[in-house]
C-alpha positions in Angstrom: 107.5 61.0 94.1 106.9 62.3 90.9 104.9 65.4 89.3 101.7 65.9 87.9 102.6 69.0 85.6 104.7 66.0 83.7 102.0 62.8 84.4 101.8 62.5 79.8 105.5 62.4 79.3 107.1 60.0 82.6 104.3 57.8 82.1 105.3 57.7 78.4 109.1 56.9 79.7 107.6 54.0 82.0 105.6 52.4 79.9 108.3 51.9 76.7 110.8 51.3 79.5 109.2 48.1 81.0 108.0 47.1 77.3 111.3 47.0 76.3 112.8 45.6 79.7 110.6 42.2 79.4 110.8 41.9 76.3 114.5 41.1 76.6 113.3 39.4 79.6 111.6 36.8 78.1 113.9 36.1 74.7 117.0 35.6 77.8 119.2 39.4 77.2 119.6 40.1 80.3 122.9 42.6 79.7 119.4 44.9 77.5 117.2 44.9 80.1 120.0 46.8 82.3 120.6 48.9 79.2 117.1 49.8 79.0 116.2 50.0 82.9 119.2 52.8 83.5 118.2 55.5 80.7 114.9 54.9 81.8 115.4 55.8 85.3 117.6 58.4 84.5 114.8 60.4 82.7 112.1 59.7 85.8 114.3 61.7 87.7 113.7 65.0 85.7 110.4 64.7 86.4 111.0 64.3 90.6 108.8 65.9 92.7 110.1 66.1 96.6 108.9 67.0 99.3 109.9 70.3 101.0 110.1 71.6 104.2 108.7 75.7 103.9 110.3 77.8 106.4 107.5 79.9 108.7 109.2 83.0 109.2 107.3 86.3 108.1 108.9 88.1 105.3 111.2 85.7 104.2 110.9 84.6 100.6 111.6 80.7 98.9 113.2 80.4 96.2 110.8 79.5 93.1 113.0 76.3 92.0 115.6 74.2 93.1 119.6 75.4 90.7 121.8 77.6 91.9 122.0 81.7 92.1 123.5 82.4 88.6 122.8 86.3 88.7 121.2 88.6 91.4 120.3 92.8 90.2 118.6 94.7 90.3 115.9 96.0 88.0 115.4 100.2 87.0 111.3 100.0 86.2 110.1 96.1 86.2 106.9 97.3 84.2 103.6 94.5 86.6 105.0 96.7 90.0 104.9 100.8 88.2 108.6 100.9 89.8 111.8 99.5 90.4 112.8 95.9 91.9 115.2 93.4 92.7 116.2 89.9 90.8 117.5 86.9 92.0 118.0 84.6 89.0 117.7 80.6 89.0 119.6 78.6 86.9 117.9 74.8 86.2 120.6 72.7 85.3 119.3 68.9 83.6 120.2 66.7 87.2 118.1 69.4 89.0 115.0 69.2 90.4 111.9 71.2 87.6 109.4 72.0 90.1 108.1 76.0 90.5 107.0 76.6 93.5 105.0 80.1 95.0 108.0 82.5 96.8 105.1 83.5 99.5 101.3 83.8 100.7 100.2 85.5 97.7 97.2 85.8 95.0 97.5 85.2 91.2 96.6 88.3 89.7 98.3 87.7 86.2 99.6 85.6 83.8 102.1 86.5 81.2 102.4 84.0 78.6 105.5 84.9 75.7 106.2 82.7 72.7 110.6 83.5 72.3 113.7 81.6 71.6 115.5 78.7 72.7 118.5 80.1 73.9 120.6 79.2 76.6 119.4 80.1 79.8 122.5 81.1 81.7 122.4 83.8 79.5 121.5 87.0 79.6 119.5 87.7 77.1 117.3 84.6 77.8 115.2 86.2 79.8 114.9 88.5 77.2 114.3 86.7 74.0 113.2 83.2 75.7 110.0 81.4 75.3 108.7 82.9 79.0 105.7 82.5 82.0 105.4 85.2 84.4 103.5 84.9 87.1 102.3 88.3 88.9 101.5 88.1 92.6 99.6 90.2 95.4 99.3 90.2 99.1 96.3 88.7 99.1 94.5 90.8 101.6 95.6 93.8 101.3 96.4 93.9 97.0 100.2 95.3 97.4 102.1 93.9 95.0 104.7 91.4 96.0 107.0 89.1 94.0 106.5 87.9 90.2 108.2 84.8 89.3 109.2 84.6 85.5 109.2 80.4 84.2 111.8 81.0 81.3 112.8 78.3 79.0 115.8 76.8 77.9 118.2 75.8 75.6 117.2 72.3 76.3 113.4 72.5 78.5 110.7 73.0 75.0 107.6 73.6 77.0 106.2 76.1 80.2 103.8 74.1 82.4 101.6 76.5 84.9 100.3 75.2 87.0 98.0 77.9 89.3 94.8 81.0 87.8 94.5 84.2 88.5 92.7 84.7 90.8 94.5 81.8 93.0 95.0 82.0 96.2 99.0 80.8 96.6 100.6 79.6 100.1 104.6 79.3 100.8 105.6 77.2 98.7 103.1 75.5 97.1 103.7 74.1 93.5 102.5 76.7 90.7 104.1 75.2 87.6 107.4 72.7 85.7 109.6 74.1 83.1 111.1 70.4 81.7 114.6 69.9 81.9 117.2 72.6 81.7 115.8 76.4 82.1 115.8 79.3 84.7 113.9 80.5 86.9 113.4 84.4 88.6 112.3 86.1 91.6 111.2 89.7 91.4 110.4 91.9 93.9 109.2 95.3 94.4 112.2 98.3 95.6 109.4 99.5 98.0 108.9 96.5 100.5 113.3 96.8 101.1 114.1 93.5 100.1 116.9 92.5 101.5 119.0 89.3 99.8 120.1 86.6 101.4 121.6 84.1 99.1 125.1 84.9 97.0 125.9 84.5 93.1 126.7 80.4 92.7 125.4 79.3 96.5 122.9 76.1 95.8 119.3 76.5 96.2 115.8 74.8 96.9 112.8 75.1 95.8 110.3 76.3 98.4 113.0 75.4 101.0 115.3 78.1 101.2 114.8 81.8 101.5 116.5 84.4 99.0 115.1 87.3 100.5 113.7 89.0 103.8 111.1 91.6 102.8 111.7 94.1 105.4 109.1 96.4 105.5 106.0 95.5 106.6 106.2 92.3 107.4 102.4 92.0 107.6 102.2 93.1 103.9 104.7 90.9 102.5 103.7 87.3 103.6 101.8 85.5 106.6 103.0 81.1 107.4 104.2 79.2 105.5 103.0 75.8 104.6 104.3 72.2 105.7 104.9 69.8 103.6 102.3 68.4 103.5 99.8 71.5 103.0 102.1 72.3 99.8 101.0 69.4 98.7 97.0 69.0 99.0 97.3 72.7 98.0 99.1 71.4 94.1 96.6 68.5 94.2 99.3 66.2 93.9 99.1 63.1 96.0 
């Protein structure tokens, strides 16, 4: 399945690839058909959107992106929470799935897009100076801050797509957007929730599937039940 967040891009790539392949096939240049087919398939894979089996354990927050853990650190004061926070940073290479997902059952309370530079997303300062979009999440009933997801453009990525709006209720593992090509996605959790990090730096993770953090208190205030793959697909409006 290809992501609806990049329908324009993959439709254009597919159309051009098919047109060129058919033209070369008509004139009998079969070797050029293969030359066109390989990069076309490679480009389409950038926009793949696989189904994921989301954990249902209470208190668990899943990875908001595919990639590997590039940093686990404490932020002394995270303004959207008004308190310290734990940050788990996921670096997405050009080979990873680029769809972002909600870490937990929550309500979107704010979206903050920030234009900026396009430095290598592996650099620590990229989080501060690169183009980014911050999605702040609260508990859907208690209104307690529970998480924030920051989409950060990288050296190659030049467009951030946010597929949610303020006031929207999200399920754990639900698709929330996409960063085109290599990038970074960060998960912030308030320190008051006593987050226990379940991954290590360098570990490979899968968006919507790998448990990143377990919030120790109180579980009922952090997240409810996770969604199944079919629920995630229907919630995000994708076929």
